[in-house]
C-alpha positions as CSV (number, residue, x, y, z in Angstrom):
1,M,-17.5,4.2,33.4
2,P,-17.6,4.0,29.6
3,A,-15.0,1.9,27.9
4,K,-12.0,3.7,26.6
5,K,-12.3,4.3,22.8
6,T,-9.3,2.8,21.0
7,K,-7.8,5.0,18.4
8,A,-7.5,3.4,15.0
9,S,-4.0,2.6,13.9
10,A,-2.3,5.0,11.5
11,F,-1.2,1.9,9.6
12,P,-4.0,-0.1,8.0
13,K,-3.7,-3.8,8.0
14,I,-2.0,-4.3,4.7
15,D,-0.1,-7.4,5.7
16,K,-0.8,-10.3,3.5
17,P,0.2,-11.5,0.0
18,V,-2.1,-10.3,-2.7
19,L,-3.3,-13.7,-3.6
20,K,-5.1,-13.8,-0.3
21,A,-6.4,-10.2,-0.6
22,R,-10.0,-9.4,-1.0
23,K,-11.0,-7.5,-4.1
24,I,-13.4,-4.7,-3.1
25,K,-15.4,-2.5,-5.4
26,Q,-14.7,1.2,-4.9
27,D,-17.5,3.7,-4.9
28,F,-15.6,7.0,-4.5
29,F,-15.7,8.1,-8.1
30,K,-18.4,9.5,-10.4
31,D,-16.4,8.5,-13.5
32,Q,-16.0,4.9,-12.4
33,K,-16.7,3.6,-15.9
34,Q,-13.9,5.7,-17.3
35,I,-11.5,4.4,-14.6
36,E,-12.5,0.8,-15.2
37,N,-11.9,1.3,-18.9
38,H,-8.4,2.6,-18.3
39,L,-7.6,-0.1,-15.8
40,N,-8.7,-2.8,-18.1
41,I,-5.9,-2.1,-20.5
42,N,-4.3,-5.4,-21.1
43,T,-0.6,-6.1,-21.7
44,E,-0.9,-6.4,-25.5
45,D,-2.8,-3.1,-25.9
46,F,-0.5,-1.2,-23.5
47,T,2.6,-2.1,-25.6
48,H,1.2,-0.2,-28.5
49,L,0.1,2.9,-26.6
50,S,2.0,6.1,-27.0
51,Y,3.9,7.7,-24.1
52,D,1.2,10.2,-23.6
53,A,-1.5,7.6,-23.6
54,Q,0.4,5.5,-21.1
55,N,0.8,8.6,-19.0
56,E,-2.9,9.2,-19.1
57,A,-3.6,5.7,-17.8
58,Y,-1.1,6.3,-15.0
59,A,-2.8,9.6,-14.2
60,V,-6.2,7.9,-13.9
61,I,-4.8,5.5,-11.2
62,K,-3.1,8.4,-9.4
63,K,-6.5,10.2,-9.4
64,M,-8.0,7.3,-7.5
65,F,-5.6,7.8,-4.6
66,V,-5.8,11.6,-4.7
67,A,-9.6,11.4,-4.6
68,L,-9.6,9.2,-1.6
69,R,-7.1,11.6,0.2
70,E,-9.4,14.5,-0.7
71,N,-12.4,12.6,0.9
72,Q,-10.4,11.9,4.1
73,H,-12.0,14.8,5.9
74,Y,-15.4,13.2,5.5
75,M,-14.4,9.8,6.8
76,D,-13.4,8.6,10.3
77,E,-9.9,7.4,10.6
78,Q,-10.7,3.7,10.6
79,S,-12.9,3.9,7.5
80,F,-10.3,5.9,5.7
81,N,-7.5,3.4,6.6
82,E,-9.6,0.5,5.5
83,A,-10.6,2.2,2.2
84,Y,-6.9,3.0,1.5
85,A,-5.9,-0.5,2.2
86,N,-8.6,-1.9,-0.1
87,L,-7.6,0.5,-2.9
88,F,-4.0,-0.6,-2.5
89,F,-5.0,-4.2,-2.7
90,E,-7.1,-3.4,-5.8
91,L,-4.0,-2.0,-7.4
92,L,-2.0,-5.1,-6.4
93,N,-4.6,-7.4,-7.9
94,L,-4.6,-5.5,-11.1
95,G,-0.8,-5.6,-11.2
96,V,-0.5,-9.4,-10.7
97,T,-3.2,-10.1,-13.3
98,G,-1.3,-8.2,-16.0
99,N,-2.4,-4.6,-16.0
100,V,0.8,-2.7,-17.0
101,A,-0.4,0.7,-15.8
102,A,-0.9,-0.8,-12.3
103,M,2.6,-2.3,-12.4
104,D,4.0,1.1,-13.2
105,Y,2.1,2.8,-10.4
106,L,3.2,0.1,-8.0
107,C,6.8,0.9,-9.0
108,Y,6.2,4.5,-8.1
109,I,4.4,3.8,-4.8
110,Y,7.2,1.5,-3.6
111,K,9.9,4.0,-4.5
112,K,8.1,6.8,-2.6
113,G,6.1,4.9,0.0
114,I,2.6,6.0,1.1
115,D,2.8,8.6,3.8
116,G,1.8,7.0,7.1
117,M,0.8,3.7,5.5
118,L,3.4,2.0,3.5
119,A,7.2,2.2,3.9
120,P,9.3,2.6,0.7
121,N,10.7,-0.7,-0.5
122,L,13.3,-0.3,-3.3
123,T,13.5,-4.0,-4.0
124,L,9.8,-4.3,-4.7
125,A,9.9,-1.0,-6.7
126,H,12.6,-2.5,-8.9
127,K,10.7,-5.7,-9.4
128,W,7.4,-4.0,-10.4
129,G,9.3,-1.5,-12.6
130,M,11.1,-4.3,-14.5
131,L,7.8,-6.2,-14.9
132,A,6.2,-3.1,-16.3
133,V,9.2,-2.5,-18.7
134,A,8.9,-6.1,-19.9
135,N,5.3,-5.6,-20.7
136,G,5.7,-2.4,-22.7
137,S,5.7,0.5,-20.2
138,K,7.5,3.5,-21.4
139,L,7.0,5.4,-18.1
140,A,8.6,2.6,-16.1
141,L,11.7,2.7,-18.4
142,E,12.2,6.3,-17.1
143,R,11.9,5.1,-13.5
144,M,14.4,2.3,-14.1
145,R,16.8,4.4,-16.2
146,M,19.7,4.3,-13.7
147,F,19.6,0.5,-13.8
148,L,19.1,0.3,-17.5
149,N,21.7,2.9,-18.6
150,P,24.5,0.3,-18.7
151,V,22.4,-1.7,-21.1
152,F,22.0,1.2,-23.4
153,D,25.7,2.1,-23.1
154,Y,26.7,-1.5,-23.9
155,I,24.5,-1.5,-27.1
156,D,25.8,1.9,-28.1
157,N,29.4,0.8,-27.8
158,S,28.8,-2.5,-29.7
159,D,29.1,-3.0,-33.4
160,I,25.4,-3.7,-33.7
161,D,23.7,-2.1,-36.8
162,L,20.8,-0.2,-35.2
163,D,19.3,0.7,-38.5
164,K,19.1,-3.0,-39.4
165,M,17.7,-3.8,-36.0
166,I,14.9,-1.2,-36.5
167,K,14.2,-2.5,-40.0
168,D,14.3,-6.2,-39.0
169,Y,11.9,-5.8,-36.0
170,E,9.7,-3.2,-37.8
171,I,9.9,-0.6,-35.1
172,Q,9.9,3.2,-35.3
173,P,13.4,4.8,-34.7
174,E,12.0,6.7,-31.7
175,D,10.9,3.4,-30.1
176,A,14.3,1.7,-30.4
177,I,15.2,2.4,-26.8
178,Y,11.9,1.0,-25.6
179,F,12.4,-2.1,-27.7
180,V,15.9,-2.7,-26.3
181,A,14.7,-2.2,-22.7
182,Q,11.7,-4.5,-23.2
183,T,13.8,-7.2,-24.8
184,F,16.4,-7.0,-22.0
185,A,13.6,-7.2,-19.4
186,G,12.3,-10.2,-21.1
187,I,15.5,-12.2,-20.5
188,Y,16.4,-10.5,-17.2
189,N,13.2,-11.0,-15.3
190,P,13.1,-14.8,-15.5
191,K,16.7,-15.0,-14.3
192,M,15.7,-12.9,-11.2
193,N,12.5,-14.8,-10.8
194,I,10.5,-11.6,-11.3
195,T,7.1,-12.8,-12.5
196,A,3.5,-11.9,-11.7
197,L,3.1,-15.1,-9.7
198,S,6.2,-14.4,-7.6
199,M,5.0,-10.9,-7.0
200,A,1.6,-12.2,-5.9
201,K,3.4,-14.1,-3.2
202,E,5.5,-11.2,-1.9
203,D,4.6,-9.5,1.4
204,P,3.4,-6.1,0.0
205,T,4.2,-4.2,3.2
206,S,7.6,-5.7,4.2
207,F,9.6,-3.1,6.1
208,E,12.7,-5.1,5.7
209,S,14.4,-4.7,2.3
210,N,18.0,-5.5,1.9
211,F,18.2,-3.5,-1.2
212,T,22.0,-3.2,-1.2
213,K,22.3,-7.0,-1.4
214,F,19.6,-7.2,-4.0
215,N,21.1,-4.4,-6.1
216,I,24.5,-6.2,-6.2
217,E,22.8,-9.4,-7.4
218,S,20.6,-7.5,-10.0
219,C,23.5,-5.6,-11.4
220,K,25.6,-8.8,-11.7
221,T,22.8,-10.6,-13.5
222,R,22.2,-7.6,-15.8
223,D,25.9,-7.5,-16.8
224,S,26.1,-11.2,-17.4
225,L,23.1,-11.0,-19.8
226,L,24.4,-8.3,-22.0
227,P,26.2,-10.5,-24.5
228,Q,23.0,-12.6,-24.8
229,L,21.0,-9.5,-25.4
230,L,23.4,-8.3,-28.1
231,K,23.3,-11.7,-29.8
232,Y,19.5,-11.6,-29.8
233,L,19.3,-8.0,-31.2
234,S,21.8,-8.8,-33.9
């Protein structure tokens, strides 16, 4: 009697910190060179990109996941799960080595989850989002807007001279909100131990996320840093 064939798990083995993950080259895309060029955007370059250009980089990463989903019908379940896990770890590797577009997409993934593969984790979404904001992501600011709104309200209600701030820091008026958010993230993240190294040590697929407790701590830390932010911007 032939051995019973074991069905591949619907959940790929994404169960180790990214520092131990294996970086695997993907061969699913004809325009791989274009994708690599987008994903090699470094932190400094990303800071100076327009909102549309950042959105384009984000769209390229999204295209990688969509393309794999579209090829799912041509792959057996185990091969698809392994390919999806490898692609996810590729994204994590990019994020922890400073790619801001990858950080932003990780924020998105952890907020939504990956259907059948990765549970939502709002704590990790917050951390990746604030890392991206600190490194110049304008898209991530929109994702973190609920958390950052009290920061903007505090600045609006202060006696800070915004025109002087814009002139002193040589920024465009339309970029003032991004500058404030990035500056705040730069002092907030170290206080919360949100660094690329700490994210590399996180379990990327933890199903346990006490976001309520984390949110209380993060809001308390945010509010305590507002006077320091104002002093810096002034």
